[in-house]
N, C-alpha and C positions, 0 to 999 in steps of 0.2 A: 504493500500500500504506500510505497514511497512516493509514487506519482500523485497519489491523493493528497499527501502532505504538501506537495509543491503546487497543487491546483490553485490556491488563492493567488500566488505570484504569477502563475501562467495565465490566469484569467485577466489579471491586470495588464500584463504585457500584450495579450491578444487584442485588447480594445484600447489602443493608445490614446485615441482622441477622447473617448469617454473618461478614461482614467485621468487624463491631463486636466479635463474640466473639473472633475471632483477634487483632484489635488489642488487646483487653483483656488477653488472655493474654500477648502479647509485652510489653505495657506493664508488667504485673505482674512479669515476668521482669527487664526492664531496671531497673525501680524497685528491685527487691531487690538486683540486682548493683551498680548505681550507688550507691544509698543505703547499702548495707552497706559498700561499699568506702570511701566518704567518711567514714562514721561511725567505722570502725575506724582509718582513717588519721588522723582528727581526734583520736581517743583516744591513739593512739601518739605523735602530735606533742605533744599536751598532756602526756603522761607524760614525754617527753624534755625538754620545757620545764620541767616541775616539777623534774626531777633537775638540770637546768642551773641553775635558780634556787636550789636548795638548796645545791649546790656544796660540801658538806662530807662528811667521812667519818663523823663522830660528832656526836651532839647531846646536850647535857647540860641537864637541866631539874630544877627542884625535886622532891624525892622525892615530895611529896604530889601534884604535878601529873602525875607519871607514871601514876598510877592513875585520872586523870580521864577520863571519856568525852569523846571528841572532841579529845583531845590532838593526834592526828595531823592532824585537820582544821584545828586552830588553827595548828600549826607548819608543816605541809606545804602547806596550801591557803589559809591566810589567813582562815579563818572567825573571827568575832568571839569574843574571850575574852582573859583575861590571868591571869598568876600571877607571883610574884616570889621572889627569893632575894637574900641579901646579896652585894654585888659583890666581897667578898674571895674568893669561890669562884673567880673568874677567875684570880687569881694562883696559887691552889692547883692549878688545872687545868693552867696553864702549866708548873708545876713537875713534873708527872708525866712520867716517862721515856717517850719516844716521841711526845710532842705537839710538833708543828711550829708550828701557828698556832691561835689561839683568839680568836674574835670574839664579843663579847656583843651581844644584842638585847634590847630592852625592848618589851613589848606593852601596849597600852591600847585598850580597846574604847570607842568613843564611843557616845552615846545618840541615839535618835530623839526628841529633846526640844528645847525652846527654846534650851538651852545649846549645842547642836551643829547644824552644818549638815546632817549626815546620820549615820546609824548605819553606821559603817565600822570596820574594824580599823586601828588606828594601830600602826606598827612603827618603833621607833627603833633606830638603828645607830651605831656609832662609826666615823667616816670614817678614823681613824688605823689601825685594825686590821681593818676589815671586808674580807672577800674574797668575799662572796656577793651582797649587794645592790648595793654600789657599782659593780662592773663592769657590771651591768645598767643602772644609772642613767647611767653614762658614755656609753651608746649614745644617750641622748636629751638629756643635759645634761652639758656638759664642765666647768662651773664648780663650785666648792665651795659647798655649801649654807650659807647664812647662818642665824643664829638666827631662828626663826619663819618659816622657809621650808620648804616641803614639796614633794614630788613625788607625783603621783597616778597610780593605775593607769588603764589605757585605758578601763575602763568607768565611771569617775567622770566626771560630766558637766561638771565645771569645766575651764577652759582656763588656759593660762599667763597669769599676771597677775591671776587672780581671787583673791578672798579667801574662805577657809573659816574657820568658827568652831567651835572645840572647847572645851567647858567655859568659854564666854564669853571665850576667848582667840583673837584673830584671827591667822590664818596666811596667808601669800602662796604661791600655787601657782607654783613656779619652773619646772616642766616636767611633761610627761605621758609616761608610759612606754609602750613597745611592748607589744602584746598577747601574753599568755602562754597563754591558754586555761585558766588556773587562777583561783582566787578571789583571787590576788594582784592581778588586774585591778581588784578592788574595794577595794583597800587604799590607805592613805596612808602614805608613808614620810617620816621626819624624822630629822635628826641627833640625837645624844644630848642636847644641851643643850635643844633644842626639846621633845623628848618628856618630859624631866624637868619642864619648866615646865607642860606639859599635865597630867602626872600629879599634880603638886602642886596645880594648880587643881581637878582632879577630887576630890582628897581634901579640900581646903578647902571645897568645896561639898557634902561628904558624899555624893558620887556615885560613890565608889570603895569597894568592899567591904573594902579594906585600909586601915583608918583610922590604923594606928600605924606604917606604914612610913616610912622617910626616902627620898623620891624621888631624892635625890642619891647614894644608896648602895645602889641595888637594880638588879638585872638580871632578865630573864625566862628567858633560855636562853643557852647558849654553844655556838657552832658550832666544831668542832675538825677540823683536818686533821692527819694523822699524818705522821711523818717517813718518807722513802723507806726501804722495807725493813722498817718496823716491823710487828709482828703486831697487826692492828687489834683482834682479840678480847682480846689481852693488855692493850692500852691501855685498852679499855673496862673490863675487870676492875680494872685499877689505879686508874682514876678512881673507880669505885664503892667500892673498898676504902679509898682514902686521903682522899677528899674527903667530908666529912660532909654529910648532908642533900640529896644529889643522886642522880639516876639518869642514867647514861650509856647510850645505845643507838646502835647502828649505824644510820645513815640508810637504808642498803640494806634493813634489816629492816623499817623503817617504811613504805617504799614497796612492799614485797613483796606486801602485801595488795592494793594497787591494781593491781600488775602481774598478780597472779593473776586478779583480776576482769576485767582487759583480755583476758587469754588466754581466759578463759571466754566472753566476748562474741565474740571472734574465731571460736571454734569454733562457737558458735551461728549466727553469720552465715554461715559456710561451709556448715553443714548446711542452713540455710534456702535458700541459693542452689542447692544440689544438689537439694533437694526440689522447689523451684519449677521448676527446669530440667526435671526428670523429668516433672512434671505438665504443664508447657507442651508438652513434646515429645509426650507421649501424646495430649493434646487436639488439638494441631495435626496430628498424624499421622492421627487419626480424621477431623478436619475436611477435610484435603486429600484423603483417600481418598474421602469423600463428594462433594467437589467434582469430582474426576476422574470418578467414576462418573456423576454428573449430566450431565457435558459430553462423554461419549464420542462422541455423534453430532456435536456441534459440532466436535470435534477431527478426526473422520473427514472431515467436509465440507471443512474447511480443507485437509486433505491432498489431497482430490479436486481442489480448486481450485489445486493446485500449490504449497502451502506445504511446504517441506522439513521433515524431522525436526528439523534443527538450529534452524530458525526457530521451529518450534512449541515446542521445548524452551526457547528463549530467551524466548518470550512467557510461558510458564508460570512460568519462573524469575523474570521481571521482575515478575509479579503477586505472587509469594511474597515477593520481596525488598522490594517496595514496601510490603507489609503489615508486614514485619518492621522496616524502617527507620522507617516512620511510627510504629508501636507503640513502638519503642525510644526514639524522641525524645520521645514523649508521656510514657513512664515516667521518663525522665531529667529532663524538665521538672518533673514532679510531685515527684520526689525532691529536686530543687533547692529547690522551694517549701517543702518540709518541713524539710530539713536546714540550709539557710543561715539563714533568718530565725529558726528556733527552736533554733539550736545552743546558746544560753544556757540555754533551758529543758531541753534534753536533758542538758546538763552538770549542771544542778541536780538533775534527776530521778535521774540515775545517781550523783550525788555523786562524779564523776570529772573530772579535768582534760580539757578538749577544746579543741584549736586547729585550726580548719578549714584544710584543705590549700589551697595556692595555685592560681592559674588553670591552670598547667601540669599539675599533678596532677589537677585537675578534668577537663581535656581528656583526659588519659590514661584516667581512669575512665569517661568518656563513651564513648571509643573501645572500651574493654573491654566495656561494656554493649551497645553496638551489635553488636560482633563476636559476642558470645555469643548475642544475639537472632537474628542472621542465621544463626549455626551451628545453632540450634535449628530454625529454619524450613527450612533447607536439608537437614539430616539427616532431619527428619521427613517430607520430601516426595520424597526421592531415588528411592525405589522406585516411587512413583506416577508421577513424571515420566518415568522410564525406561520404565514400562509403557505409558503413553499414546503415547509416541513410536514404540514398536516394535509397537504393536497392528496387527492385520490390518484394513485399511480396510473391506473387504467384510463381514467378520464383525461389525465394530462397527456398520455401517449396518443389517445384518439384525437384530441384537439390539434395535435401537431401533424396529423396525416393530411 
């Protein structure tokens, strides 16, 4: 009975066009399930990474910067840009009732010109008070940053020990940070002393639009943590009322737009999976019905030659599952070739943080895609397999004459 064991594969090869159509439908289904799950998971991980990197309850920026387009992309995602306010605002913010911590940051966008190694966002922080950037840096670099030392995001091509030039000032790369899935991966981070030197150089070369600022007494934003039990909205209102020339916002409200977009994408992906599943189910049910009707005489002859109902059912199920598993693996492979190499392009296209899931999660989504594909094939053929196994042999042979 070795030929009977090979029958499922032989039947698939005997009808290449029909088999290719079924494989294509199953591949589309698994591509949608796997690709959708990976994309949504990557966006959720990127969102969590962004919130973790932000790590503050409130953000305070210059009043004029609050109305700028792209403020959220500069502050939350690290896109290039900069704005400044007097550093005396920091002490005023710390004096507001309900404020527990306040950490300043200084932004500077480098240029794609001979003065700079690359066009990136430069972010300066105060190691003495910082509670957002420094814990992240500590995961990759345990020592304190020296003057003119920087750490770079994971997407920057430089490695530890390399030299980067910004506004004709050389900086040494002390470490490379872990990937976040946000535009922070394309940022360069420096201590307050270093960023002030770079800002001063950019002004001296007239490459900074703020020509009259004192680099030693400016900051770009202040990240604030509130005291336990403090009403965050009241703290925001107090900062806006008592500190002149600034706008305070809850960081949660800044990421709410990204969260809303993520929920919208998740709903779209779920609807796509349902629609593709229904279409695949209908097409496979029609195809399997035609397949069974074409092979009624073949099945009847197998029964005449002593093949039991159970063996016949297993043979048909083997053929169906072979198609489903092969199609599912093709679809998963195609999804991997799209999502993994082009995750950066997808992130840029959607303007949302994306951090690809790990191998364990990938395997889980692969298993999910295969199970759903197998379920679609099994459910769409249940009635036909039951019908062929219980068919009257004599009647089936007479109908074929």
